[in-house]
C-alpha positions in Angstrom: 19.6 104.8 191.1 22.6 106.8 190.3 22.3 108.8 193.6 21.7 105.7 195.5 24.8 104.2 194.0 26.9 107.2 194.9 25.6 107.1 198.5 26.4 103.4 198.8 30.0 104.1 197.5 30.4 106.9 200.0 29.2 104.7 202.8 31.5 101.8 201.8 34.4 104.3 202.0 33.3 105.1 205.6 32.0 108.6 204.7 29.0 109.1 207.1 29.1 112.9 206.9 25.7 112.8 205.3 24.2 111.5 208.6 26.5 113.3 211.1 26.5 116.8 209.5 30.3 116.7 209.4 30.3 118.7 206.1 28.7 121.6 208.0 31.6 121.7 210.5 33.4 125.0 210.1 37.0 125.3 209.1 39.4 127.2 211.3 39.3 130.0 208.8 35.5 130.3 208.9 35.4 130.2 212.7 38.4 132.5 213.2 37.0 135.1 210.8 33.7 135.2 212.7 35.5 135.2 216.0 37.7 138.1 215.0 34.7 140.1 213.9 32.7 139.3 217.0 35.6 139.9 219.3 36.6 143.3 217.8 34.3 145.5 220.0 35.9 143.9 223.1 39.5 144.8 222.4 41.6 147.8 221.6 41.9 148.6 217.9 45.7 148.0 217.9 45.1 144.6 219.5 42.6 143.7 216.8 45.0 144.8 214.2 47.7 142.6 215.7 45.3 139.6 215.8 44.2 140.2 212.2 47.9 140.4 211.1 48.9 137.2 213.0 45.9 135.4 211.6 46.5 136.5 208.0 50.3 136.0 207.9 50.7 132.9 210.0 47.7 130.9 211.0 45.4 131.1 207.9 48.1 129.9 205.5 49.0 126.8 207.6 45.8 125.8 209.3 43.0 127.9 207.8 41.5 125.1 205.6 41.5 122.5 208.4 38.2 121.7 210.0 38.0 123.0 213.6 37.6 119.5 215.0 40.4 118.1 213.0 43.2 120.3 214.3 45.6 118.2 216.2 48.2 118.9 218.8 50.9 117.7 216.3 49.8 120.4 213.8 49.9 123.1 216.5 53.4 121.9 217.7 54.6 121.7 214.0 53.4 125.3 213.4 55.2 126.4 216.6 58.4 124.6 215.5 58.2 125.9 211.9 57.8 129.5 213.1 60.9 129.2 215.3 62.8 127.6 212.4 61.8 130.6 210.2 63.7 132.8 212.6 60.8 134.5 214.4 61.5 135.4 218.0 60.1 133.4 220.8 57.8 136.3 221.7 56.4 136.5 218.2 55.8 132.8 218.1 54.1 132.9 221.5 51.8 135.6 220.1 50.9 133.4 217.2 50.3 130.3 219.3 48.4 132.5 221.9 46.0 133.7 219.2 45.4 130.1 218.1 44.9 129.1 221.7 42.4 131.9 222.3 40.4 131.1 219.2 40.2 127.4 220.2 39.3 128.3 223.8 36.3 130.1 222.4 35.5 127.2 220.2 35.4 125.0 223.4 33.0 127.5 225.0 30.8 127.4 221.8 30.8 123.6 222.0 32.6 123.2 218.6 35.6 121.3 220.0 36.3 119.2 223.1 39.8 120.2 223.9 42.4 122.8 222.9 45.5 121.3 221.1 47.4 124.6 221.4 47.7 124.7 225.2 51.1 124.7 226.9 53.1 124.6 223.7 55.7 127.0 225.0 57.3 124.2 227.1 58.5 122.6 223.9 60.7 125.6 223.1 64.3 124.7 224.1 66.1 127.5 222.1 67.6 130.6 223.4 65.6 132.9 225.6 65.0 136.5 224.5 67.7 137.7 226.8 70.2 135.1 225.4 69.3 136.0 221.9 69.7 139.8 222.4 73.0 141.0 220.9 75.5 142.5 223.3 76.2 146.2 223.1 79.7 147.3 222.2 80.1 151.0 223.1 82.3 153.3 221.2 85.8 153.8 222.5 87.0 157.3 223.5 88.9 157.6 220.2 85.9 156.5 218.2 83.7 159.1 220.0 86.2 161.9 219.5 86.3 161.1 215.8 82.5 160.9 215.6 82.1 164.3 217.4 84.7 165.9 215.1 83.0 164.6 212.0 79.6 165.8 213.3 81.0 169.3 214.2 82.3 169.6 210.6 79.5 167.9 208.6 76.3 168.4 210.7 76.9 170.9 213.5 73.2 171.2 214.2 73.2 167.6 215.5 76.4 168.0 217.6 74.7 168.7 220.9 72.1 165.9 220.3 74.9 163.4 219.6 77.0 164.4 222.6 73.9 164.2 224.9 73.2 160.7 223.6 76.8 159.6 224.1 77.1 161.1 227.6 73.7 160.0 229.0 73.1 156.7 227.2 69.5 157.7 226.5 67.7 156.0 223.7 66.5 157.9 220.6 62.9 158.2 221.8 64.0 159.5 225.2 66.4 162.0 223.6 63.7 163.3 221.2 61.3 163.7 224.1 63.8 165.5 226.4 62.6 168.9 227.7 64.5 171.6 229.6 62.5 170.8 232.7 63.9 167.2 232.6 67.5 168.5 233.2 68.7 168.8 236.8 71.7 171.2 236.6 
C-alpha cells in the first residue's frame, strides 16, 4: 500500500518516467564519456587530448548533469555567451561549441535526440573578430634598438648575433631557432 501510494503521488505530479523509461535516459556526461572513449581510435591523440580538456574544463561543469534530451538551445547559447564573457577568444569558444555540436550530432545518429541545439551558434557572436582583437605591434625605434644591442653586447654577448638577426629579419622565435646555414642566401 505504501508503494502504491508513492506511485499515485508521482503520477499526480505528472511523473510518468516509470512508464516511459525517462530515468534511463543518459545525461550529457554519461553519453559524452562513452563517445570520447569510442571516438578515440578514430582521431589523433592530440585531438583526443583537446576534446577531453574542453569537455572537462568547459562542458561537463555547465551541462554534464543535464539529460541529453533536456539540453536546450537556450542552454547552448548561454554557454556560448558565458565563455565569451569569461574572456575566451572566439576561436576557443567555437572549439567548445564545436565539441558539443559533434557530441549531439552523434546522439542524433544514435537516436538519442531529435535535433541538435548547438548548431549555428557562431552567428550570435557580435564581438570583435580575432583580427580585430589582435594587438598591434609597435616595433622598436632605432634608438631603442641601438640601446638593446649595446646592452646585449655588454651583458650577454653570446646572444648578440641572435638578437640582431631577429631585429633585422623580423623572424619569429621558432623560425630563428630553426634557422640553418643552408637557409641563408648570401
